[in-house]
N, C-alpha and C positions, 0 to 999 in steps of 0.2 A: 132446694138445697142439695148440693152434691155430696154424695157419700164417699168415704174412702175406707179402704181395707188395709189393716196393719197386720203383717205377718210376724209372729213372735217365734224366733228360732231358739232351739236349745243350744247349749254350749258346744255339743258335739257337732251339730249341723253347722254352726257358725265357723268352727275350726276347720271342718272339711271344706267349706266354701273358700276360706282364706288360703288353705294349703293348695287346693286345686288351681286357684287363680295364680298363685306364685309359681307353681309348676309349669303352667301354660306360658307365663311370661318368660321364665328362664329358658324353656324349650324354644320359644320363638327367637330370643336373643342368640341362643347357641346356633340355631339354624342360619340366622343372618351372618354370623361370623364364619361358619363353614362355607357358605356360599361365596363370601368375599375372599376367603382363602383360596377356594378352587379357581376363582377368576384370576387372581394375581399369583398363582403358584409358580409359574416359570420365573417371574421377576424376583419373587422372594427366594427361590432356590438358587439363582445365580448370585444374588447378594450374599446369601448365607455361605455358599461355597467360597466366594472370594474373601469374605471376612474370616472364614475358618483358616484359609491358607495364610493370610496376612497375620492373623493372630498367632499361628504356630511359629512363623518366622520371628515375630516380635518376642514371643516367649523364649525362643532359642537365643536371640541376641541379648535379651535382658539377663538370661541365665549366664551366658558367657561374660557379660559385663560384671555381673555380681561376683562370679568366681574370680575374675581378674582383680576386682577391687578387694575382695577378701584376701587373695594371695598377696597383693601389694601391702595391705594393712598388716597381715601376719608377718611378712618379711620385715617391715618397719618395726613392728613390735618386738620381734626376735632380736634384731640388731640393737634396739634400745635396751632390752632386758639384759642381753649379754654384755653390753657396755657397762651396765650397773654391776654385773657379776665381776667383770674384770677390775673395776674400780674398787669394789669392796674387798676382793681377794688381795689386791695390791695394798690396801689399807691394813688388812689383817697380817700380811707379811711384815709390814713395818711394826705392827704390834708385837709380832713374834721376836723381831730384832730387839725391841725394847725390853721384852721379858728376858731375853738372853743377857742383856746388859744388867738387868736387875739380879739375875742369877749370879753373874760374876761379882757384883757388889755384895751380894749375900755371902758368898763363900769367903771373900776377902775380909768382910767385916767379922764373920765368925772366927776366922783364923786370927784376926787382930785381938779379939777377946781371949782366945785360947793362948796366945803368946804373951799374956799378962800386959797388954796395952803397950807393946814395944814402940818407942818413939821412932826408931828407924823404919820399922814396918809401917807405921802410920804415914810417914812422909813418903816412902817409896811405893807403897801399894794402895793404901786407903785413899789418900788425897787424889792421886791420878784417876782411880776408878770412879770416884764421886764426881770429879770434874768432867770425865767423859760422859757420865750419865746425865749431868746437868746440861752439857752442851747438846746432847742428843734431844733432850726435852725441849730446850729453848729454841732450837733452830730447825734441824731437819725433821724431827718427828712431828712436832706440832704444826709445822707448815704443811706437811703431807696430810694431816688430819683436819684441815680447815673446813672441809665439807661434811665432816662426820660429827654432828653436834653431840650425840650421846657419848661417843668415845672421847671427844675433846673434854667434855665435862668430867668424865671419869679420870682422865689423865691429869687434869689440873688438880683434882683431889689427891691423886697419887703423889704428885710433886709436893703438895703442901704437907702430906703425911711424912714424906721423906725428910723435908726440911725441919719438921718438929722432932722426929725420932733420932736423927743423927747426933744432936748434942747429948742425948742421954747415953748413946754408945761411947762418945768421947769422954764423958764424965765417969765412966766405969760403973754405971748403975744397972747395966743389963748383962745377963749371962749369955753364953754362946747359943744355948737352945732358944732363949727368948729372941735373940737377934734372928736366928734361923726361922723361927715361927713367924716373926713379923714380916720378913721379906717374902716368905712362902705364901702367907695369907694375901699379900698384895698381888703376887703373881697369879694365885688361884682366882682372885676376884677379877683380874684383868682377863684371864681366860674365859671366865663366865660371861663377861660383857662382850668379848669378841665372838663367842659362840652365838649369843643372841643376835649380834649384828649380822653375822654371815647367814644365819637361818632365815632372815627376813627376805632374802632374794628368791626370785622365782626362776630356778634353773630349768632349762628346756633340753638342750642337746647334751650338756655335760653334767647332767644331774648325778650320774654315778661318781664322777670325780669330785664334784662339790660335796656330795654326801660323805665320801671318804675323807675329804678335807675336814669336815665338821667332826667326824668320828675321831680323827687324830687330835683335834683340839680338846675334845672331851676326854680322851685318853690321857693327855698331858695334865688336864685339870685334876683328874682322879689320882694320877701319880704324885702330884704335888701335895694333895691332901694326905695321901698315903705316907709320904715322907714325914710329915709332922706327927701323925698318929704312931708310926713305927718308932720315931725318936722318943716318944713318951715311954715306950717299953724299955728301951736301952737305958734311959735315964733313971727309971724307977726299979728296973729289974723285973717288971711285970706291968701289965696294963692297969691303970688306976681303978677301973671298974669294968663291968660287963659291957656297958654301952660303948666304951672305947674299943673293946675287943671286937664287938659286932661291927662297929664302924670301920675298923681296919679290914675285916673280912669283906665287907661291902665295897670298900674302895678298891681292894685288890681285884674282886670279881668284875667291877665296872671297868677297871683299867684293861683287863684281859678281854672283856667282851667288846669294848670300843675298838681295841686294836684289831681283833679278829674281824669285826665288821668293816673297818677301814680297808683291810687287805682284801676282803671278800668283794667289796663294791667296786674297786678300781684295780685294773691290771697294772697301771702305772705305779700305784702305791705298793702293790705286791712286789714289783721289780725293784723299787727303791728300798724296801725292807730287806730284800735278798742281798742287795749291794751293801747296805749298812751293817748288817749282822752276819755276813758270810764269814765263816771260820772264827766266830766270836762266841765266847762262853758267857757273855754279859747277861743274856736273858736267863740262862741256866743258873747262874750264881744268884740272881735276884729271886728266882723262884724258890731256891733252897732257903734263902733267908725268910721269904714270905711264909713258907711252910713251917719254919721254926717259930716265927712270930704267931702264926695262927694257932699253934699249940698252947701258947700263953703259959709256958712253964716258968716258974720263978727262978731267976738267976741273980747273981751279983751284978751291980752296975758295971758295965764294961765299956770304957771310952773308945778303946780300939775297935770293938765290934760296932759301936755306934758310928764311928768315923767311916768304917768300911761300908755300912749301910748307906750313909749319905753320899759317899763317893760313887757307889754303884748306881743308885737311883738318879743322881745328878748326871752321870755319864749317859744313862739310858734316856733321860729327859732331853739332853742336848742332841742326841741322835734323832729323837722324835721331832725336835725343832728343825733339824736339817731336812728330814723327809718332808715335813709340812711345807717348808719354803720351796723346795724343788717341785713338789706337787702343785703348789699355787702358781709357780712360774710356768709349769707345763699347761695348766688350764688357761692362763692368759695367752700363751702362744697359740694354742689350738683355737681359742676364741677369735684371735685376730685373723687367722687363716680362714676360718669359716665366714667371718664378716666380709672378707675380700671376695670370696666365692659368691656370696649372696648379693653383693653389690651389683654384679653383672646381670642378675635376674630382675632387678627392679626396673631398668629401662624397658625390658621386654614386656613386663607386666603393664607398664604405663602405655606402651604403644598398642598392645592388644586391647586395652580398655578404651582408648581413643577411637580405634577402628570400629569396635562394636558400638560405641556411643553414636558415631556418625551414621552407621547403618540403621540403628534403632530410630534416629530422628527422621530419616527418609521414610521408613516404614510407618512411623507414627503419622506423618503427613498423609500418606495414602489411606490409612485406616480412618483418619479424621474426616476425609471427604465422604467415605462410605457411611460413616456414622451420622453425618449431617443429613445425607439423603434418606437415611432410615429413621430419623428422629420422629417424623410424623407417624409412621407406622407403630413405632414403639409406644408413643404417647397414647395413640388410640387403644392399643392393647392394654396399657396400664389403666386407662379410664374404664374399659370394660371389666377388668379385674377388680377395680374398686367397687363397681356396681354390684358385681357378683358377691363380693365380701360383705357389702352392706345388706344385701338380701339374705345372705347366710346369717348375719347377726340378728336380723329381724326374726328369721325362722327360729333361731336358738332362743331368743327372748320369749317368743310365743310358746315354744315347747316347755321352757322353764315355768311359765305361768300355768300351763295345763297339768304338769306333773311335778312331783317333788324334785328338787335339784339333784339329789343323789341318783334317783331313778332316771331322770332325763339324761344325766351324764353317761350312765350305763347304756341306754338306748342309742345315744349318739356314737358310742364306741362299738355298736353292733354286738353288745353282750346280752345274754339272756338274763332277765330279771326274775330271780326265783321267788316264789311265794314264801312268806315267813309268818310266824305266829308271834304275837306280843302278849305277854302275861298280864300286863297292866297298862291300859290306856284309858283316856276319858273322852267320851263322845258328847258332842253338842248338837242338838236339833232344835229348830225354831220355825214357827210359821206365824202368819198374820191372822188375827181373829176376824172372822167375817169376810175372808177374802173372796169366797164364792159370791156373796151378795154384792161385793164391790165390783167384781167382774161383770155381773149382770146389769148393774146400774151405770157404770162408767163406760166411756168410750175406750176402745183398745189403746189409743195413743196415750190416754191418761193413765192407764194401767202400766204401760211401759215406762212412763216418766216416774211413776211412783216406785216401781221396782228398781229402776236405775238409781234413784236417790237413796233408796233403802240399802241396796247392796253396796253402793259407794261408801256409805257410812260404815257398814260392817267391814268392808275390806280395809278401810283406814284403821279401824280399831284392831283388827286381827293382826296387822303388821307390828303392833307393839308387843306381841306375845309370841311364845314358841308354839304356835298353833298353825295347823295346815288346813286350808279350806278344801273340803272334799268335792262338793258339788252344790248346785242350786237347782231345785225342781219347782217351777212356779214360784210360790211364796215360801217354799221350804228352803232352809239354809242349814247345811250340815258341815261340821268341822271336827277335827280331832287333834288331840295333843298327846304326845308319847309315841307317835308313829308317823313316818318311818324313823324320825329322830327320837331316840329314847332319852328320857330325862331321869336324873337321879333323885332319890328320896321322894318319889311320887309327886314331883313338882308339877306334873301335868294337870292334876286336879285343881291346884291353885290357879294355874294359868287359865283354864277354862272358866273357872268361877269368876275370876277377876274380869275376864273378857265379857262374860255374860252381864255382870253388873254395869260395865261401861256401856254395853249395848242398850240396856234398859234406860240408863241416864241419857244416852244419845237419842233414844226414841222420844223422850219428853220434849226435846227442842227441835226435832225434825219437822220441817214444813215442806209440803209438796207445792210446786208452782201452781198458781191459780186455785189452790185449795188450802189456804192458810188456816182455816178454822178446823180442819180435819185433824183429829188426834188418833193415831194408830195405836193399837194394842197388840201385844205379842204373847205367845205361849212358848216357853222354853223348857226343854227336857235335857237333863244331864245324867249320865251314868258312867261308872268306872268298872272295868273288868277286862277280860281277855278277848282277843279277836284274832282273825287271820287277815292278811293283806297281800295283795299282789297286783300285777299288771295284767289286764284282760283285754283281748282284742288285738287285731293286727292292723286293720285299716286306720283306726284312730284309737290307739291304746289308752286305757284309763286306769288310774290307780284306785282300786276299790277295797273296801273293808267288809268283812263278813263275820257274823256271829251273833250270839244272843245279846251281847252288850249293845250292839247297834239297834236291834229290834226293841230292847227294853227302853233305850233312850227315846226312840220314836214313839213308843206307847206312852211314856211319861209325858211327852210333849203333847200328844193328841188328846189325852184325857185331862190335861191341865185346864184351869179356868182363870 
């Protein structure tokens, strides 16, 4: 009968053997790659140099093409946006004309009420101005606003409001101040809608002038609100309450602020203001009345002073209308000139883009040939890289099995794993009863089969719990819970205890191949306490625990029955 010898390696010896084998394999593969590279180095170097030159040319051509395309798109976007600006400013100018028409109808309707509803005044003044307003609404104005949905809806509402309110004026049911307030509220609302409409544009080159235009509209809106609030003072001899007084001061401040901002943002607007108010005392007269109204001193109702207030503010408002229209026309004229200048840059951008595109196509064909000839080399390199990555993954998995994950990660990052103490951990120690007699009576291969089946069972059970397997020495199996991963509320004791009970139950059904009748018995020792832990060794580092807790758990196990 032939005899065979079975060598039983410890875990450290087995790991060293695997690691040395992997190192020798990777060194041999790396040597083969270096030798192949040295043999083909001139060929590789020429290809690399040629690809580098072609790649630089392609990058330059692509960069030029991208810049040309971006320039063309920007020009197209600018032209489109400024066309929108021109159309909206044109629409707003028509809205301003409509508001002026409403201002004229407001003044005439107020005078009609003040003249005690004179029939001649009605026929000579009121009817013509209403007819003029209706004609402007029905034909010119609404046709120009056909692409402005929001303003169209607002103007239809305005026309319906006028049609409902005019009969109440003719029947003598409205006072002059009520007529004035009705028309002014319509004009103020129109201004608000117009400002929202013009603020939706994205101005690029003329944003200063567009901003000044918007500030003018807001100034007119504040002025019209100020007219109504100031009229309440002259009708009652004082503001009805503090809220109206504060409202008047706010409207006055807003009007002045918006006017100053309009002048500040646009040189054209500043020049138009200078032309309109040169050698005029209108602004000074209005400011005197505003200061008087801001004092809120009680006076007797004064129709003449009220009429002077309306005349001054209406005149000032008309001049603001004139400035806004001229500023809008200036923006549209400048916008048209800039569009003509940009139009000549678009063909140049297209031509540059086409030239660069053709050059890039030729260079792309050249690089394609080089890449095809280099495909085999690149593929071989990729395959070698994949093999190296696979070996690295296998090494990492082996290291994670030999050390706790947190410790293994620190070692892979070349960090020093510092020793630490744990105040509360639970140690598990176990061995097989009569293992020495089994080793004397059994063949070595049978002992190996038995231990393999036993430790496979233990490893499967330990995966269910927060327990780390420290090591196995012969038939001794040592594990810990609470280190290096600490558990709250002393849960480590429960984890070890439950694991030990599962191991005991598993031992009852464990059967060794070719020894089905054998029933193995175990001794288990468990103890909870403090310990120290750290990584020891350089060649094959191990995570070890030290302290009386480990010794006491081992003694409990060895003295058990």
